[in-house]
N, CA, C and O of each residue as an XYZ file, in Angstrom:
304
protein
N     185.892     27.732    110.775
C     184.963     29.133    110.901
C     183.293     29.288    111.856
O     182.296     29.085    111.163
N     183.100     29.565    113.078
C     181.785     29.882    113.606
C     181.022     30.689    112.282
O     181.351     31.221    111.222
N     179.890     30.433    113.010
C     178.802     31.282    111.773
C     178.375     32.689    111.890
O     177.611     33.288    111.133
N     179.166     33.279    113.284
C     179.261     34.934    113.576
C     180.590     35.372    112.642
O     180.559     36.215    111.746
N     181.659     34.665    113.030
C     182.635     34.934    111.785
C     182.329     34.837    110.512
O     183.022     35.734    110.032
N     181.799     34.388    109.703
C     181.750     33.993    108.247
C     181.066     35.016    108.284
O     181.680     35.981    107.827
N     179.087     35.454    108.959
C     178.993     36.262    108.323
C     179.465     38.133    108.452
O     178.933     39.121    107.945
N     180.536     38.008    109.253
C     181.284     39.464    109.375
C     182.346     39.589    108.500
O     182.798     40.701    108.227
N     183.038     38.014    107.776
C     183.617     38.060    106.953
C     183.034     38.430    105.764
O     183.552     39.167    104.925
N     181.092     37.501    105.649
C     180.673     38.516    104.332
C     180.349     39.509    104.403
O     180.026     39.977    103.311
N     180.235     40.295    105.395
C     179.877     41.573    105.402
C     181.133     42.412    105.179
O     180.735     43.528    104.847
N     182.932     42.376    105.220
C     183.473     42.391    104.751
C     183.351     42.629    103.812
O     183.053     43.787    103.518
N     183.621     41.049    102.250
C     183.796     41.223    101.437
C     183.000     42.265    100.547
O     183.317     42.836     99.504
N     181.851     42.315    101.325
C     180.801     42.973    100.503
C     181.182     44.546    100.500
O     180.809     45.589     99.962
N     181.753     44.274    101.046
C     182.457     45.976    101.146
C     183.908     45.890    100.411
O     184.670     46.844    100.256
N     184.139     44.514     99.979
C     186.079     44.937     99.691
C     187.318     45.225    100.567
O     188.401     45.765    100.338
N     186.660     44.572    101.835
C     187.470     44.403    102.561
C     188.000     43.037    103.316
O     189.081     42.975    103.901
N     187.433     42.386    103.248
C     188.384     41.301    103.142
C     190.107     40.828    102.817
O     190.868     41.360    102.008
N     190.315     39.974    103.495
C     191.329     39.668    102.615
C     191.466     38.527    102.431
O     190.765     37.843    103.176
N     192.234     37.848    101.572
C     192.511     36.394    100.042
C     191.711     35.120    100.930
O     190.798     34.310    100.765
N     192.858     35.591    102.135
C     192.498     33.860    103.363
C     191.286     33.698    104.078
O     191.099     32.580    104.558
N     190.053     34.936    104.332
C     189.322     35.537    104.399
C     188.071     34.774    103.979
O     187.220     34.053    104.499
N     188.419     35.362    102.603
C     187.259     34.848    101.230
C     187.670     33.754    101.445
O     186.840     33.498    102.316
N     188.448     32.589    101.372
C     189.345     31.215    101.263
C     188.157     30.347    102.310
O     187.333     29.539    101.881
N     188.305     30.708    103.604
C     187.933     30.048    104.642
C     186.417     30.501    104.569
O     185.589     29.613    104.772
N     186.006     31.642    104.333
C     184.567     32.364    104.256
C     184.031     31.131    103.085
O     182.874     30.711    103.081
N     184.860     30.762    102.333
C     184.006     29.411    101.024
C     183.965     28.234    101.538
O     183.353     27.245    101.133
N     184.575     28.347    102.369
C     184.852     26.223    102.763
C     183.785     26.795    103.941
O     182.761     26.360    103.415
N     183.430     27.293    104.852
C     182.415     27.230    105.670
C     180.793     27.453    104.530
O     179.721     27.006    104.937
N     180.857     27.910    103.665
C     179.705     27.907    103.008
C     178.690     26.962    102.419
O     177.471     26.878    102.270
N     180.487     25.872    101.995
C     180.175     24.773    101.396
C     179.413     23.971    102.098
O     178.601     23.380    101.386
N     179.313     23.547    103.950
C     178.374     23.254    104.957
C     177.681     24.153    105.285
O     176.866     23.386    105.796
N     177.063     25.529    105.538
C     176.224     25.860    106.167
C     175.765     27.020    105.245
O     176.114     28.136    104.861
N     173.967     25.347    105.011
C     172.505     26.598    104.315
C     172.694     27.695    105.247
O     172.649     28.749    104.614
N     172.888     27.890    106.494
C     172.027     29.058    106.658
C     173.712     30.710    106.566
O     173.774     31.862    106.997
N     174.362     30.100    106.034
C     174.910     31.228    105.646
C     175.424     31.441    104.299
O     175.992     32.420    103.814
N     175.142     30.455    103.860
C     175.004     30.088    101.889
C     173.652     31.249    101.749
O     173.633     31.877    100.690
N     172.592     31.537    102.718
C     171.036     32.316    102.314
C     171.236     33.599    102.545
O     170.730     34.499    101.876
N     172.362     33.831    103.987
C     172.625     34.949    104.543
C     173.777     35.490    103.959
O     174.197     36.472    104.571
N     174.654     35.047    102.618
C     175.379     35.407    101.960
C     174.957     36.145    100.519
O     175.422     36.976     99.739
N     173.878     35.373    100.662
C     173.121     35.667     98.921
C     172.025     36.520     99.398
O     171.500     37.091     98.442
N     171.390     36.870    100.725
C     170.639     37.553    100.672
C     171.934     39.309    100.708
O     171.689     40.438    100.284
N     172.984     38.863    101.272
C     173.612     40.325    101.164
C     174.054     40.682     99.868
O     174.192     41.856     99.526
N     174.255     39.818     99.214
C     174.315     39.979     97.957
C     173.608     40.677     96.758
O     174.069     41.139     95.714
N     172.259     40.599     97.279
C     171.046     40.801     97.210
C     170.657     42.094     96.851
O     170.090     42.561     95.863
N     171.180     42.649     98.089
C     170.348     43.249     98.990
C     171.901     44.532     98.310
O     171.604     45.664     97.929
N     173.391     44.039     98.298
C     174.087     44.997     97.617
C     173.686     45.765     96.253
O     173.503     46.972     96.097
N     173.589     44.549     95.161
C     172.933     44.636     94.123
C     171.547     45.499     93.690
O     171.215     45.710     92.523
N     170.603     46.077     95.228
C     169.398     46.415     94.808
C     169.869     48.215     95.544
O     169.408     49.302     95.194
N     170.686     47.982     96.384
C     171.224     49.368     96.973
C     172.236     50.484     95.501
O     172.494     51.688     95.493
N     172.505     49.553     94.618
C     174.124     50.160     93.563
C     172.700     50.152     92.319
O     172.903     50.773     91.277
N     171.977     49.779     92.414
C     170.593     49.882     91.731
C     170.009     50.879     91.567
O     169.572     51.169     90.453
N     169.811     51.854     92.887
C     169.077     52.636     93.413
C     169.141     54.123     93.248
O     170.225     54.706     93.230
N     167.933     54.779     93.122
C     168.732     56.093     92.669
C     168.606     57.032     94.116
O     168.522     58.259     94.070
N     168.607     56.521     94.958
C     168.826     57.505     95.970
C     170.028     58.513     96.305
O     171.238     58.320     96.432
N     169.039     59.942     96.423
C     170.194     60.736     96.295
C     170.016     61.250     97.787
O     168.919     61.508     98.282
N     171.302     61.371     98.475
C     171.099     62.484     99.706
C     171.830     63.744    100.139
O     172.428     64.500     99.374
N     171.711     63.883    101.475
C     171.446     65.671    101.647
C     172.845     66.291    101.681
O     172.819     66.709    102.839
N     174.038     66.637    101.217
C     175.305     66.783    100.962
C     175.578     67.522    102.832
O     174.902     67.740    103.837
N     176.711     67.632    102.455
C     177.094     67.305    104.076
C     176.011     68.840    104.723
O     175.073     68.895    105.518
N     177.068     70.377    103.533
C     176.610     71.369    104.643
C     175.388     71.777    104.735
O     175.122     72.814    105.342
N     174.110     70.747    103.928
C     173.015     71.636    104.504
C     172.546     70.367    105.310
O     171.318     70.322    105.384
N     173.133     69.418    105.878
C     172.865     68.839    106.562
C     173.617     69.141    107.597
O     173.408     68.382    108.544
N     174.493     70.033    107.812
C     175.354     70.484    109.423
C     174.512     71.862    109.232
O     174.725     72.641    110.160
N     173.669     72.316    108.318
C     172.824     73.395    108.478
C     171.542     73.089    109.253
O     171.039     73.775    110.143
N     171.167     72.087    108.815
C     170.305     71.693    109.880
C     170.302     71.418    111.041
O     169.455     71.564    111.922
N     171.779     70.805    111.017
C     171.509     70.326    112.470
C     171.519     71.980    114.036
O     170.937     72.216    115.094
N     172.673     72.693    113.068
C     172.029     74.158    113.999
C     171.542     74.229    113.938
O     171.307     74.700    115.051
N     169.970     74.215    113.109
C     169.320     74.656    113.264
C     167.798     74.306    113.531
O     166.694     74.820    113.352
N     168.449     72.941    114.152
C     167.241     72.026    114.936
C     168.316     72.105    116.557
O     168.103     71.815    117.734
N     169.222     72.532    115.963
C     169.883     73.314    118.029
C     169.400     74.124    118.158
O     168.752     74.039    119.201
N     169.194     75.550    117.408
C     168.377     76.540    118.232
C     167.244     76.313    118.553
O     166.720     76.407    119.663
N     166.645     75.875    117.175
C     165.126     75.414    118.123
C     164.887     73.941    119.521
O     164.090     73.339    120.239
N     165.692     74.028    119.273
C     165.379     73.169    120.500
C     166.021     73.749    122.181
O     166.094     73.211    123.286
N     166.360     74.967    121.687
C     167.358     75.467    123.006
C     166.088     76.610    123.141
O     165.939     77.147    124.239
N     165.414     76.881    122.307
C     164.106     78.163    122.217
C     163.696     77.672    123.340
O     162.710     78.152    123.900
């Protein structure tokens, strides 16, 4: 497995989108590739930080209203 593919599978695993065999191949790759182990570790840390954060996002209807208002302002 190439590092580029390993990083892609790592990202998929983060969102629980990778297959069993992709995970197996990734784990074998991580045994011998220090750079990908580091990437995987940092990816896990980022996921943990984001899951623990108290980020509040704007709801879709308010977002759409803001877009429409911006379009009107830009048209003037």
